[in-house]
N, C-alpha and C positions, 0 to 999 in steps of 0.2 A: 481540651487544652493541649493535647499532643501536637497537633498540626501547627498551632501558633508558636509553641516553643521551638519546634523544628525550624520554623521560618526564621526565628530570631537567631538561634545558635548557628545555623548554617550560614546565614548571611554574614555573621561575624567571623565565622571560620574562614571563609573565602578571603575576607579582608586581612585576616592574620597571615594567611599563606602569601597573599599578594604584596605584603609589605615587609620591610626588613628594618633592622635597627639603624640608628643614625650614623653608625661608624663605618659603613661600607660604601660600595659604589652606588650609582644611581639605580632607582627601582629597588630590587631586592637581590642584586648581585653582590658577591663578595670578591674582593681583590686579593686577599691574603693567600696566595699560593707560591710566593717566592720572596724571601727576605732579601736576597741579593738584588732582586728587581725592585723591592720596596725602597731601597736606598736611593735610587734615582727616579722615584715616582712612577715606576713601571713604564717609563717612556719607551724603553726598547723591548717591550714584552714579546713581540713577534720577530725581532731581528738580532737582539744581543744574546749571544750564546756563551753563558758563563758556566753552566752546570746542568745537572739533570732536571732542574725545574723547567727547562725548555720543553719537556714532555707536555706540560700544560700550555706554555706560552706559544709554541709553534712546533708541532710534531716533526716538521721538516728539518728542524735544527739538530735533531739527534745525530744525523749522519755527518755533522761537522765536528762532533766530539771525537777526540783521539783515543779515549780509553773508556772502559766501563766505569760507571760511577753511580753513587747513591747520594741523594740530597734529602735531608729531613729537617724539619723545623716547625716554627709556629710564630704567630703574632698575638700578643696579649693586647686587647682593646679596652680602654677605659674611657667611658663616655660621660660627659657632664652636661646637664640640661637645666636651664632656668625657665620657670613659668611665671608669668605676670599678667596683670589686667584681666583677671578671671571673672567670668559671669556664668552661672549655671542655674537652671530653673526647670520645673515641671509644670505643665498645664494640662487640665482635664476638666470635663464636665463634673466629675466626682468632686473635685476641689470646689467648684462653684456651689454645688449642693451642700458640701460640708461647711462652707463659710456663710451659708445663708444668702448667697447671691452677691457677696461682697467682692470676690475675686475668683478667677479660675486659674491663677498662676501663683506658685509659691517658689521661693529660692531653694536651691539645693546646697546644703552645707557640706563642708569637707576640707581637705588639705590639698596642697599643690607643692609637694616637696621637690619634684623634679628628680633628675638623676635616676631615671627609671630603667636604664639599661645596665644590667649587672656586668661587672668585669668578666670578659670572656677570652679564653685561649682558643685560637683557631689553628689546629695542626695540619700537617700534610707530609707526604713522603713520595719520592719519585726514584725510579731506577732506569737508567739508560745503558744500552749495551750495543756498541758498534760491532757488527759481525766482521765487516771488512771495510774498505775505503768507500763503499757505496751503500751498503745495507746496514740498518740499525733497528733494534727493537727497544721498546720501553714500556713502563707500567707506572701508574700513579694512583694515589688515593688522596682525595682532597674534598673541600667543602666549597661548591660553587654558589650556594645560596644559604641564607640563614638569618634568624632574627630572634631576639628575646627582649621584651619589655615587661617590667614588673613594677607597677605602681604600688604605692602604699595602700593598706586596707581601706583607709578613709578617703581615698582620692576623690576629689570633687567631680571629676569627669567619669566616674565609675559606670554611669549608665551608658556611656559610649564604648567603654572597654577598659579593663584594668590589668590584664595579663595576656601576653602573647609569646609563644615559643614555637619556632619553626626551624627545622634542621634538614638540610639535604646533604647527603654523602655520595660521592661519585667514585667509581673505580674505572680506570681507563687503560686498556692495552693499546699499544701504539706501534706503528711501523713507519720507517722513513727510508727513502731511496734517493741517492745523489747521482744525477745523470752525468755531471761533469763538474769542473771547477766553479761554474756559475750557478747551476740550477739544482734545486733539491725539492722534493715533495714529501708530504707525510699525511697520515690519516690515523684516526683513533676511534674506537667505539667506547661509549660511556654507559655504564650501568648505574642508575641513580635510584636512591631510596629517599623518600620524604616522610617526615613525621611532623605533626603539629598539635598544639594544645592552646586553647583559648578560654579565658574567663570574662564574664561581664555581669554586672549587677543590673537586673531587669526590673524597672518599676512596674507594679501591678496594683490595681484597685480591687479590693476584695470586700466582702460583707463585713470583715473585721477592720477595715480601714486601708490606708495606703501602706504598701510594703515593697520590698525588693527581693527578687529571687536570684540565687546564685546559679548562673547559667554557665555550663562548661562543655567543651567539645574536644575530642581527640580523634585523630585520623591519620592514615598512612597509605602509601602506595609505592610502587616501583615502576620504572620505565627505562627505555633505552634511547640513546641519542648518539651523535657522532660529531667529530670535528675534522677539518681539513686544513692543511697549511702548505705554503710555498715560500721558498727563500731564493732570492736572486742576488748574486754578487757580480755586478758589472766590472768592478775592479776589486782587488783584495781589500782596499781601504773602505769600501762602501757595501753595506748589507741592507737589503730591503726585505721585509717580511710581511706576509699577509695570512691571517688566520680566520677561519669561519667555524663557528660553533652552532650546531643545529638547535632548533626548538626541541622541547621535550614535552610530550603530552602525558598528563597525569589524570587519573580518576581516583580521587581520594574517597575512602570509605571509612567510617568510624562510628564511635559511640557518643551519645549526647545525653546530658543530664541537667535537670533544673530542680533546685531544692530550696526550701525556706521553712522556718518554723510555722509561718502562717499557713502554708500549703498543708503542713502536717495537721494543724488545728482544724482545717476545713475537710480533712479526710482524703485529700488528694495525694499526699505523699510526694515522693520524688518522681518527677517525670523523666522517662527514658524513651529513647527512640533511635533510629538510625536513618541515614540518608547518604547521598553521594553528590560530588561536585566535580566538574571538569576544570582543569587548570593547565594552561600552556605557558611554559617559560619561553621567552622570546629568543630568536636567533640573534647572534652578535657577530660583528666583524671588527677585527683589529688590524690596523696597519701601523708599522713602525719603521723607522730609518735609524741605522747606526753608522756613524761616520768617524773613522779613525783619523783624528786631526794631526797628531804627532805619535811618536813611539809611546808616549805616556798618557796622552789625552784622547778620549773619544766622547762624542756628543750624540745624544739620542733625541728623537721626536716620535710621539705616538698619537694616534687618533682611534677612538673606538665608537662604534655605532650599535645601538640596540633597537630592535623593532618592537618597541613598546606599544605601537598602535594596534597590535593584536589584542590588547587588553581593552576591549570596548565595553564589555558588560560582564556582570556576574549572574550566572544562572545556576541555581541549585535545584536538583531534582530529589524528591523524597520518596519514601516507601508507599505512602498512602495517597499522594497527589502528585501530578506530573511536575508542575512548576511551583516550588516553594517560595522562591524570591527571584526577581529579575531587576538588576540595578545597573544603571549606566556608570561607566568609569571614564571612557574617552581619554585614555592615556595618549601621550604624543611620543613619537620617536625621539631618542635622546642621544646626545653626543658627549664625549669626554675627551679632553686634550691634555697632553703632558709633555714636558721637556726636561731633560736632565743630562748629567754627565758623570764620567768616571775618570779619576786621575791616579795613575800608578805612582805613588809617592816614592816607594822603594820596591825592590824586587818582590818583597813579601807583603806589602801593604798597599791596598787600593782604597781611595776615598771617593765617596759618591754624594750627589745632591740632586734634587729634582723638585718640580712643582707641577701640580695638576689642577685642572678645572673640570668639575663634574656637574653636568646640568641635569636637574631632576625631571622625570617624565610626568610627575603628578600635577594635577590641576588645583587651583586655589579652591574651587567649590567642592572638591572631593577629598581634601586633605583630612587626615584622621589623627586622633590621639595615639593611634598605633604607629604612625610614622609622621610626626610633626616636623618634617625636614624640608629643606629647600636647596638651592644651588650651593655647591661646596668648593672650597679651595683647600688643597692639601699640600703641605710643605714637608719634604723628607730629607733626611741625612742618613748616611750609611758608611760602612767600612767592611772590607774583606781582608782577612789576615790568613796567610798561607805559611805556617811554620815549616812545612815540608811540601814537596811536590805532590804528595798524595792527599794532603788534608787542607781544607779551607774552612775557616769559621767566619760567618757573615753576621753582622749586626746592623740594625736599622731603627730609626725613630721617625715617626710621622706625626704631624700636628694638623688636625682637620678643623676648619671653622666654617660654619654655615651662615648664610644670610638669615637675619631674623625673619620669622614667619608667623602667620596667624592661623589658628584652627577655629573653624566655626562648624559645629556639627549639630544635627538634629535627628532624632529617631522617634517614631510613634509606635507604641506597643498596645495591643488589645488582645484579650484572651477569652476563652470560653470556660466558665466555671459552672458545673452542674447544668450544662446544656444552655447556659445563658451567656451572651457576650458581656464582658466587663467594659466600663467606659474607657475609651482610649486615653493614654497618657503620652504626651509629647515631651520628651526631655531634650534640653539644649545645653550646649557647652561651648564657650568661646574663650580663647586665651592666646597670649603671645608666647612664642617659644624661641629660645636662643640656645643652640647646641654647639658643642665642641667635643673633640675626641683626641686621645693620645694613643698611638700604637707603638708597642715595643716588640721588636722581632729579633729572633736568633735562629741561625741555621748552620748545620754541619754538612759538609760535602766530603766524601771519601772516594778516591779514585783507585781502581784495582789495577 
């Protein structure tokens, strides 16, 4: 039974790491590294230099800052999901035998409460230090990827997945050099740590009847990456920025358990094992333009591209056998576009607004209950208040709405009990999902 439970839990684990909650950017990226940028939809991520959060947005921008400064803040995300038109079933030769040949399929009962993404605060902190008019150093700690979905215990789609939590934390030292009034370059190294946890209720046919096993997986790893940036100012009123963030290769290793009262009654007990999986987060490119229209008004445009086509398949290697599972994913490269503006209402108060379109890299035939999302529209408002020349407080609100989407999943599980394979059970789940999210951000910047 060890090999089969390994196959199940690890396949689910990779899905957990590869997907994120509905509140973030496409795929499993997180956008929440700047509340000042959130206010205008991150449209000027690579070109608009407001504060120390440019360490993440574009390391080349640090050399445009006139003073050392620290920016720290976070965004609280509240996600709402409605689930409707649900169908779920299990089919197996064991059911056919148990019903005397009447049917091989039975419905799966359960609830579909939705709102399975808990409220989450995503914090960050950055420091930038211009050494002189040309050279600057910086450092940042932030979350580039993350996910948490927690369905209720009786979730009707529990055979596909009912709990996922993945968190990536990055630390980034950065350097920037400004050649002249027009050109600046920057580079940073990232140290990244990933942790993940997954639960799924696995259907199993035993001599004592049909049952479900609570399958859980935990794993972690750390890896290095880098980013590069360039800024070009053809005239003082126009700033163009380009940022490249590298792929990061992980090899997750962890612990796996599967337990059930029925397994205890059969004398099998809790199944434990270990295995590993390779995961590569894709490289991304961001381009943005900031145009100073008047002394008070500036407009921004941004475009981001992620090379999701790297995610072609899931391959999990185990301790006792080379290939535990091999699944096609066939993600497609994805774009996101944003536009926004900032208006300096008074010398101490700036108002911001922006809108973004974020296209999903997932495919209809591989969409999962772990990320039942689709293309997104994000509307943002924000303000920056500077009561003194040294202090700025930024606030932002974003509303995200997704196109309604459908999930259709199917899994087949078969195990070995006492040396004999159990009849396979195919579980299916289909439902319509409608997701929306609210993001509330606050940030403090202090200049030395």
